[in-house]
VOMAR-787830 format. One line per field, with one value per residue (C-alpha): x, y, z; residue number from 1; residue in three letters. Coordinates in Angstrom, 2 decimals. Layout:
REM residues N
c1: X, ...
c2: Y, ...
c3: Z, ...
k: NUM, ...
r: ALA, ...
***
This chain:
REM residues 406
c1: -6.31, -5.75, -2.30, -1.50, 0.16, 2.84, 6.14, 5.40, 9.05, 9.70, 10.34, 13.52, 14.95, 14.10, 15.38, 18.74, 19.70, 20.12, 20.61, 17.21, 15.68, 17.11, 15.77, 12.32, 12.33, 13.40, 10.68, 7.92, 5.57, 1.82, -0.59, 0.08, -1.72, -1.49, -4.10, -4.01, -1.35, 10.48, 15.18, 16.00, 18.71, 16.11, 13.03, 11.85, 11.72, 9.55, 9.39, 8.55, 5.20, 4.21, 4.78, 4.64, 2.89, 2.65, -0.34, 0.57, -2.90, -4.96, -6.82, -7.43, -7.29, -8.84, -9.20, -9.63, -12.64, -10.31, -7.66, -10.13, -12.05, -8.88, -7.97, -11.32, -10.90, -7.30, -8.27, -10.91, -8.39, -5.84, -8.44, -9.50, -5.92, -4.99, -8.13, -7.06, -3.62, -1.80, 1.01, 2.84, 1.78, 2.78, 0.12, 0.03, 0.45, -0.95, 0.76, -1.23, 0.19, -1.91, -0.28, -2.94, -3.54, -0.21, 2.88, 5.37, 3.49, 3.34, 7.12, 7.62, 5.20, 7.07, 10.38, 8.87, 7.42, 10.67, 13.24, 11.42, 8.64, 10.68, 7.75, 8.30, 5.87, 3.53, 0.09, 1.03, -1.20, -4.58, -3.62, -1.13, 0.84, 1.20, 2.31, 4.89, 6.34, 7.12, 8.51, 12.17, 12.00, 10.65, 13.36, 16.18, 15.07, 13.98, 10.54, 7.71, 4.84, 1.44, -1.12, -4.75, -5.93, -2.96, -3.70, -1.07, 1.33, 4.44, 4.09, 5.55, 7.17, 9.31, 9.20, 12.38, 10.72, 12.61, 10.69, 10.35, 11.20, 9.54, 6.30, 3.13, -0.62, -3.86, -5.89, -5.75, -4.04, -5.57, -5.34, -7.32, -10.21, -10.25, -10.37, -13.20, -15.20, -14.79, -15.76, -18.81, -19.83, -19.55, -20.74, -23.46, -24.59, -24.02, -22.38, -21.10, -20.38, -18.72, -17.30, -14.45, -14.34, -11.19, -9.03, -6.04, -3.79, -4.22, -2.11, -4.88, -7.55, -5.27, -4.28, -7.89, -8.88, -6.04, -6.84, -10.58, -10.07, -7.79, -10.19, -13.44, -11.86, -10.65, -14.20, -15.50, -16.68, -15.95, -14.80, -16.88, -15.67, -12.90, -12.99, -10.84, -11.05, -8.70, -9.14, -10.99, -12.98, -16.62, -18.33, -18.23, -21.01, -18.79, -17.25, -20.59, -22.14, -19.49, -20.07, -23.84, -23.43, -21.44, -24.45, -22.64, -24.58, -22.17, -19.76, -16.67, -15.66, -12.47, -11.88, -12.58, -15.80, -15.32, -15.44, -17.43, -20.35, -20.69, -20.15, -22.96, -25.30, -24.66, -24.84, -28.29, -29.45, -28.42, -30.49, -27.64, -29.34, -27.03, -25.16, -22.16, -19.32, -16.22, -13.90, -13.01, -12.33, -16.11, -16.44, -17.35, -20.61, -19.85, -20.52, -24.22, -24.36, -22.83, -24.66, -27.98, -29.44, -31.65, -28.81, -26.73, -29.31, -27.95, -24.34, -21.75, -18.32, -15.63, -14.62, -12.81, -15.77, -19.44, -21.01, -23.97, -21.87, -23.33, -19.90, -19.73, -16.33, -17.62, -20.79, -18.81, -16.69, -19.76, -21.33, -18.16, -17.65, -21.23, -20.96, -17.87, -19.14, -22.72, -24.29, -22.48, -22.01, -18.34, -17.25, -14.43, -11.81, -12.83, -12.43, -9.07, -7.70, -8.89, -7.33, -4.05, -3.51, -4.33, -1.96, 0.89, 0.11, 0.05, 3.45, 4.98, 3.67, 4.99, 8.32, 8.64, 10.42, 9.97, 13.00, 12.07, 13.78, 12.04, 8.64, 9.29, 10.01, 6.89, 4.73, 6.14, 5.61, 1.94, -0.27, -4.00, -4.53, -8.24, -9.27, -12.50, -11.75, -10.86, -8.51, -5.28, -1.74, 1.03, 2.56, 6.14, 5.29, 3.94, 0.34, -2.45, -4.22, -7.86, -11.42, -13.03, -16.60, -19.04, -21.49, -24.57, -26.08, -29.79, -31.48, -28.18, -27.15, -24.42, -25.91, -23.86, -24.01, -21.38, -17.84, -15.21, -12.21, -8.80
c2: 14.80, 17.44, 18.60, 20.39, 23.72, 23.80, 21.98, 20.51, 19.62, 18.71, 15.08, 15.69, 17.92, 15.57, 12.43, 14.08, 13.44, 9.76, 10.55, 12.21, 9.30, 6.95, 9.04, 9.19, 5.48, 4.68, 6.65, 6.00, 8.54, 8.67, 5.95, 2.64, -0.66, -3.89, -5.95, -9.10, -11.42, -9.74, -9.68, -7.59, -5.39, -2.72, -2.07, -3.98, -7.61, -10.66, -12.02, -15.70, -16.19, -12.52, -9.75, -6.29, -3.54, -0.07, 2.25, 5.93, 7.45, 10.41, 8.65, 11.91, 15.61, 17.68, 14.94, 11.88, 10.92, 10.11, 8.16, 6.23, 5.17, 3.99, 2.01, 0.18, -0.85, -1.93, -4.02, -5.86, -6.66, -7.90, -10.18, -11.59, -12.26, -13.83, -15.97, -17.35, -18.29, -14.97, -14.33, -17.57, -18.85, -15.74, -13.63, -9.83, -7.78, -4.28, -1.74, 1.49, 4.82, 7.98, 10.98, 13.26, 14.95, 16.83, 16.85, 16.61, 13.73, 11.93, 12.23, 10.90, 8.04, 7.04, 7.01, 4.87, 2.37, 2.17, 2.05, 0.63, -1.56, -2.69, -2.78, -3.93, -1.39, 1.34, 2.67, 6.32, 9.06, 9.90, 13.49, 14.80, 17.05, 14.39, 11.89, 14.30, 14.59, 10.85, 10.40, 11.06, 8.55, 5.92, 6.62, 6.65, 3.45, 1.69, 1.02, 1.45, 3.71, 3.65, 6.38, 5.50, 9.08, 11.43, 12.83, 15.59, 14.80, 15.77, 12.72, 10.53, 13.09, 16.00, 19.46, 18.66, 15.61, 13.03, 10.06, 9.28, 5.63, 4.32, 6.33, 4.97, 5.52, 3.65, 6.80, 8.90, 12.30, 15.76, 16.88, 13.84, 14.73, 18.29, 17.02, 14.58, 17.31, 19.73, 17.12, 16.17, 19.83, 20.64, 17.27, 16.03, 19.32, 21.50, 24.19, 27.24, 29.94, 28.56, 29.86, 28.40, 28.74, 27.12, 26.98, 29.06, 27.76, 24.13, 22.48, 19.91, 22.51, 24.63, 21.60, 20.66, 24.23, 24.56, 21.37, 22.12, 25.63, 24.43, 21.67, 23.64, 26.41, 23.87, 22.52, 25.96, 27.06, 30.40, 31.02, 34.05, 34.33, 32.94, 33.31, 31.94, 30.98, 29.36, 26.45, 27.26, 30.09, 29.95, 32.84, 32.68, 35.12, 37.86, 35.53, 33.89, 37.32, 37.96, 34.57, 35.04, 38.42, 36.75, 34.49, 31.18, 28.10, 25.82, 26.25, 24.11, 23.96, 21.93, 21.64, 19.64, 18.75, 21.03, 24.23, 22.88, 21.90, 25.50, 26.87, 24.72, 25.64, 29.37, 29.25, 27.69, 30.12, 32.96, 31.56, 30.02, 26.96, 26.01, 22.66, 22.54, 20.07, 19.01, 16.05, 13.35, 15.95, 16.26, 12.59, 12.50, 11.96, 15.25, 17.07, 16.21, 17.31, 20.68, 21.43, 19.70, 17.08, 19.49, 21.90, 19.08, 18.24, 19.05, 18.63, 16.18, 14.84, 12.87, 9.90, 6.60, 4.25, 3.91, 1.34, 1.33, 0.27, -3.08, -4.58, -7.96, -7.33, -4.10, -5.70, -8.54, -5.92, -3.96, -7.12, -8.06, -4.53, -4.24, -7.59, -6.38, -2.85, -3.09, -2.77, 0.51, 0.99, 1.53, 4.92, 5.59, 5.86, 2.44, 1.05, 2.73, 1.41, -2.06, -1.83, -0.47, -3.57, -5.85, -3.89, -4.22, -7.89, -8.68, -7.01, -8.90, -12.18, -11.47, -10.30, -13.55, -11.51, -8.95, -7.04, -3.40, -3.12, -6.25, -5.01, -1.60, -3.20, -5.37, -2.36, -0.44, -3.39, -3.89, -4.41, -5.09, -5.64, -6.02, -4.05, -2.60, 0.95, -0.29, -2.47, -0.58, -0.62, 1.58, 4.21, 5.47, 8.11, 5.48, 6.57, 4.07, 4.21, 3.47, 4.76, 7.56, 7.61, 10.54, 10.57, 12.72, 13.76, 13.06, 13.81, 13.53, 10.22, 9.62, 8.03, 6.41, 8.52, 7.27, 5.95, 7.86, 6.19, 7.92
c3: 8.80, 11.49, 12.36, 15.63, 14.87, 17.56, 17.29, 13.86, 13.29, 16.90, 16.05, 14.07, 16.81, 19.61, 17.96, 17.28, 20.90, 21.62, 25.28, 25.48, 23.65, 26.25, 29.09, 27.57, 26.86, 30.39, 32.10, 29.55, 28.02, 28.02, 29.06, 27.38, 27.23, 25.29, 23.52, 21.39, 21.78, 16.99, 16.85, 13.88, 12.40, 11.68, 13.79, 16.82, 17.75, 18.18, 21.69, 21.74, 20.12, 19.78, 17.26, 18.81, 16.87, 18.39, 18.24, 18.75, 18.90, 20.11, 22.92, 24.79, 23.95, 21.16, 18.56, 20.78, 18.67, 15.76, 17.63, 19.77, 16.67, 14.95, 18.08, 18.09, 14.46, 15.05, 18.06, 16.05, 13.32, 15.85, 17.44, 14.07, 12.98, 16.33, 16.37, 12.99, 14.25, 14.00, 11.53, 10.79, 14.18, 16.13, 17.82, 17.44, 20.61, 20.12, 22.38, 22.62, 23.77, 24.19, 22.45, 23.97, 20.58, 20.86, 18.63, 21.48, 23.09, 19.73, 19.44, 22.96, 22.33, 19.16, 21.02, 23.79, 21.33, 19.36, 22.13, 25.14, 23.72, 20.69, 18.28, 14.69, 13.19, 14.39, 13.68, 13.36, 14.82, 13.33, 12.52, 10.01, 12.35, 15.00, 12.38, 10.92, 14.43, 14.39, 10.88, 11.72, 14.57, 12.18, 9.62, 12.16, 13.89, 10.67, 12.09, 9.55, 10.57, 8.89, 9.49, 8.96, 8.50, 8.22, 4.77, 4.41, 1.53, 3.53, 5.77, 3.05, 0.71, 1.90, 0.36, -1.62, -3.17, -1.12, 0.26, 3.94, 3.44, 6.59, 6.42, 4.80, 4.95, 4.29, 3.53, 0.39, 0.50, 0.84, -2.81, -3.94, -1.61, -2.93, -6.51, -5.71, -3.96, -6.88, -9.45, -7.38, -6.98, -10.66, -11.96, -9.63, -8.09, -11.19, -9.05, -10.98, -8.39, -5.28, -2.02, 0.04, 3.83, 5.23, 8.36, 7.27, 10.06, 8.98, 6.27, 5.94, 5.17, 3.00, 0.90, 0.35, -0.50, -3.01, -4.92, -4.80, -6.20, -8.99, -10.03, -9.80, -11.90, -14.44, -14.57, -15.53, -12.10, -10.44, -6.86, -5.86, -2.25, -0.05, 3.72, 6.53, 10.18, 12.70, 15.09, 18.30, 16.70, 17.78, 15.98, 12.19, 11.38, 9.93, 7.37, 6.65, 6.03, 3.37, 1.83, 1.75, 0.03, -2.77, -3.53, -4.10, -5.10, -3.20, -0.27, 0.33, 4.01, 4.55, 8.29, 11.42, 13.14, 16.18, 14.10, 11.15, 13.38, 14.51, 11.00, 9.58, 12.44, 12.08, 8.28, 8.36, 11.05, 8.71, 5.86, 3.85, 2.42, -0.47, -0.46, 1.89, 1.52, 3.39, 3.74, 6.24, 8.95, 9.34, 10.25, 13.94, 15.83, 17.56, 14.28, 14.48, 18.13, 17.28, 14.02, 14.56, 12.27, 10.31, 9.61, 8.12, 5.47, 2.00, 3.12, 1.77, 2.59, 0.85, 2.96, 2.89, 3.11, 3.98, 6.30, 3.89, 0.89, -0.25, -0.98, 0.82, 2.38, 3.89, 5.18, 6.80, 8.58, 9.67, 11.11, 13.02, 14.34, 15.53, 17.30, 19.16, 19.93, 21.18, 17.71, 16.92, 13.18, 12.30, 11.03, 8.56, 11.31, 12.65, 9.14, 8.58, 11.88, 10.92, 7.47, 8.81, 10.95, 8.03, 5.77, 8.29, 8.97, 5.26, 4.83, 7.77, 6.37, 2.87, 4.29, 6.23, 8.87, 11.64, 10.43, 9.90, 6.52, 5.25, 6.44, 4.85, 1.49, 1.69, 2.55, -0.41, -2.76, -1.84, -4.89, -5.19, -1.48, -0.75, 2.33, 3.68, 2.48, -0.99, -2.95, -3.23, -4.50, -3.11, -5.40, -5.46, -2.83, -0.40, -0.96, -1.71, -5.04, -4.25, -4.47, -2.47, -1.20, -1.20, 1.71, 2.20, 5.53, 5.82, 9.14, 10.96, 9.38, 6.83, 3.71, 0.95, -2.20, -4.63, -5.15, -7.09, -8.71, -8.70
k: 1, 2, 3, 4, 5, 6, 7, 8, 9, 10, 11, 12, 13, 14, 15, 16, 17, 18, 19, 20, 21, 22, 23, 24, 25, 26, 27, 28, 29, 30, 31, 32, 33, 34, 35, 36, 37, 38, 39, 40, 41, 42, 43, 44, 45, 46, 47, 48, 49, 50, 51, 52, 53, 54, 55, 56, 57, 58, 59, 60, 61, 62, 63, 64, 65, 66, 67, 68, 69, 70, 71, 72, 73, 74, 75, 76, 77, 78, 79, 80, 81, 82, 83, 84, 85, 86, 87, 88, 89, 90, 91, 92, 93, 94, 95, 96, 97, 98, 99, 100, 101, 102, 103, 104, 105, 106, 107, 108, 109, 110, 111, 112, 113, 114, 115, 116, 117, 118, 119, 120, 121, 122, 123, 124, 125, 126, 127, 128, 129, 130, 131, 132, 133, 134, 135, 136, 137, 138, 139, 140, 141, 142, 143, 144, 145, 146, 147, 148, 149, 150, 151, 152, 153, 154, 155, 156, 157, 158, 159, 160, 161, 162, 163, 164, 165, 166, 167, 168, 169, 170, 171, 172, 173, 174, 175, 176, 177, 178, 179, 180, 181, 182, 183, 184, 185, 186, 187, 188, 189, 190, 191, 192, 193, 194, 195, 196, 197, 198, 199, 200, 201, 202, 203, 204, 205, 206, 207, 208, 209, 210, 211, 212, 213, 214, 215, 216, 217, 218, 219, 220, 221, 222, 223, 224, 225, 226, 227, 228, 229, 230, 231, 232, 233, 234, 235, 236, 237, 238, 239, 240, 241, 242, 243, 244, 245, 246, 247, 248, 249, 250, 251, 252, 253, 254, 255, 256, 257, 258, 259, 260, 261, 262, 263, 264, 265, 266, 267, 268, 269, 270, 271, 272, 273, 274, 275, 276, 277, 278, 279, 280, 281, 282, 283, 284, 285, 286, 287, 288, 289, 290, 291, 292, 293, 294, 295, 296, 297, 298, 299, 300, 301, 302, 303, 304, 305, 306, 307, 308, 309, 310, 311, 312, 313, 314, 315, 316, 317, 318, 319, 320, 321, 322, 323, 324, 325, 326, 327, 328, 329, 330, 331, 332, 333, 334, 335, 336, 337, 338, 339, 340, 341, 342, 343, 344, 345, 346, 347, 348, 349, 350, 351, 352, 353, 354, 355, 356, 357, 358, 359, 360, 361, 362, 363, 364, 365, 366, 367, 368, 369, 370, 371, 372, 373, 374, 375, 376, 377, 378, 379, 380, 381, 382, 383, 384, 385, 386, 387, 388, 389, 390, 391, 392, 393, 394, 395, 396, 397, 398, 399, 400, 401, 402, 403, 404, 405, 406
r: UNK, UNK, UNK, UNK, UNK, UNK, UNK, UNK, UNK, UNK, UNK, UNK, UNK, UNK, UNK, UNK, UNK, UNK, UNK, UNK, UNK, UNK, UNK, UNK, UNK, UNK, UNK, UNK, UNK, UNK, UNK, UNK, UNK, UNK, UNK, UNK, UNK, UNK, UNK, UNK, UNK, UNK, UNK, UNK, UNK, UNK, UNK, UNK, UNK, UNK, UNK, UNK, UNK, UNK, UNK, UNK, UNK, UNK, UNK, UNK, UNK, UNK, UNK, UNK, UNK, UNK, UNK, UNK, UNK, UNK, UNK, UNK, UNK, UNK, UNK, UNK, UNK, UNK, UNK, UNK, UNK, UNK, UNK, UNK, UNK, UNK, UNK, UNK, UNK, UNK, UNK, UNK, UNK, UNK, UNK, UNK, UNK, UNK, UNK, UNK, UNK, UNK, UNK, UNK, UNK, UNK, UNK, UNK, UNK, UNK, UNK, UNK, UNK, UNK, UNK, UNK, UNK, UNK, UNK, UNK, UNK, UNK, UNK, UNK, UNK, UNK, UNK, UNK, UNK, UNK, UNK, UNK, UNK, UNK, UNK, UNK, UNK, UNK, UNK, UNK, UNK, UNK, UNK, UNK, UNK, UNK, UNK, UNK, UNK, UNK, UNK, UNK, UNK, UNK, UNK, UNK, UNK, UNK, UNK, UNK, UNK, UNK, UNK, UNK, UNK, UNK, UNK, UNK, UNK, UNK, UNK, UNK, UNK, UNK, UNK, UNK, UNK, UNK, UNK, UNK, UNK, UNK, UNK, UNK, UNK, UNK, UNK, UNK, UNK, UNK, UNK, UNK, UNK, UNK, UNK, UNK, UNK, UNK, UNK, UNK, UNK, UNK, UNK, UNK, UNK, UNK, UNK, UNK, UNK, UNK, UNK, UNK, UNK, UNK, UNK, UNK, UNK, UNK, UNK, UNK, UNK, UNK, UNK, UNK, UNK, UNK, UNK, UNK, UNK, UNK, UNK, UNK, UNK, UNK, UNK, UNK, UNK, UNK, UNK, UNK, UNK, UNK, UNK, UNK, UNK, UNK, UNK, UNK, UNK, UNK, UNK, UNK, UNK, UNK, UNK, UNK, UNK, UNK, UNK, UNK, UNK, UNK, UNK, UNK, UNK, UNK, UNK, UNK, UNK, UNK, UNK, UNK, UNK, UNK, UNK, UNK, UNK, UNK, UNK, UNK, UNK, UNK, UNK, UNK, UNK, UNK, UNK, UNK, UNK, UNK, UNK, UNK, UNK, UNK, UNK, UNK, UNK, UNK, UNK, UNK, UNK, UNK, UNK, UNK, UNK, UNK, UNK, UNK, UNK, UNK, UNK, UNK, UNK, UNK, UNK, UNK, UNK, UNK, UNK, UNK, UNK, UNK, UNK, UNK, UNK, UNK, UNK, UNK, UNK, UNK, UNK, UNK, UNK, UNK, UNK, UNK, UNK, UNK, UNK, UNK, UNK, UNK, UNK, UNK, UNK, UNK, UNK, UNK, UNK, UNK, UNK, UNK, UNK, UNK, UNK, UNK, UNK, UNK, UNK, UNK, UNK, UNK, UNK, UNK, UNK, UNK, UNK, UNK, UNK, UNK, UNK, UNK, UNK, UNK, UNK, UNK, UNK, UNK, UNK, UNK, UNK, UNK, UNK, UNK, UNK, UNK, UNK, UNK, UNK, UNK, UNK, UNK, UNK, UNK, UNK, UNK, UNK, UNK, UNK, UNK, UNK, UNK, UNK, UNK, UNK, UNK
***
């Protein structure tokens, strides 16, 4: 999921100064609030009958849609767990901090949650870049972080192959989405000549484009045109003219809803009527507002779940979420926030402790955990092994198409 471009490695620089950490912790950073209801050698603490879990999320700013949706799902999970007696009799207290969709704010929020609020684990930011900015803080303080939608591989695995021991995720990683999209294009849609139109300043989009290109080529397809844009662009007609001239029968557009909505709208206005496909970065109600319902017909995305999936566990979640949110159907970010709390709670229960090192080990040892977005086990790189879902837009609505196993 999206990564802010500035200060990507800011977290490791900032955390190097314990004095600065103390100052930031003392004054607080961002807006924070608690919902729902430990002492440890690593991580935070339990106070009385509560277990503090932090939520470092994009509640305002460019991608507030993502963070706010994760928060709603997390809050529902906390309420359900607390209503059933909590974790070994202790209620969860969810402490939310707004990182304002910025790397530096995400770093500050992580420091606040670790040093001032003394949480035992954190929901990491929704976006990859913001999550990367908090990884060093998690490692240094031995407080596990779990991102619900940060899909960049370098959150959990560094470029040198080393593991960030305290970083985990409940979503699949970018390359897997690119592979699924390519297999769907060549298998289900019989695409032969494809174009790729990606945000070239985004690691998220570039990772998806790379794995898509490799897989579609391996499947016998041909990439007839590659074009690029950057975040905040608003006019894509030049690139779309080049793509149209190449006559592709399918276009892969890895990116985020703000730009993608305009790209889809302009593509259709220019007479490009071939199937378009993206990934979870498309998943926002704002996409439909920007593109228009008609323009989104014959478009697809890979995603983490579908509210229309008939699986009973999913339908129970959908019913509970609608009851708590004025009949609003839950999107994938709601589901991932919900699952992330259950993943953390399950690890704390199995660890039998609020010690950060014990929770970290339990998270890493997770096997066959049944969640809304799929039953998953955690691999050696701290990534879940689980299914992906392909959704199709029909008249502005996301419709369940199929599930794809890893």
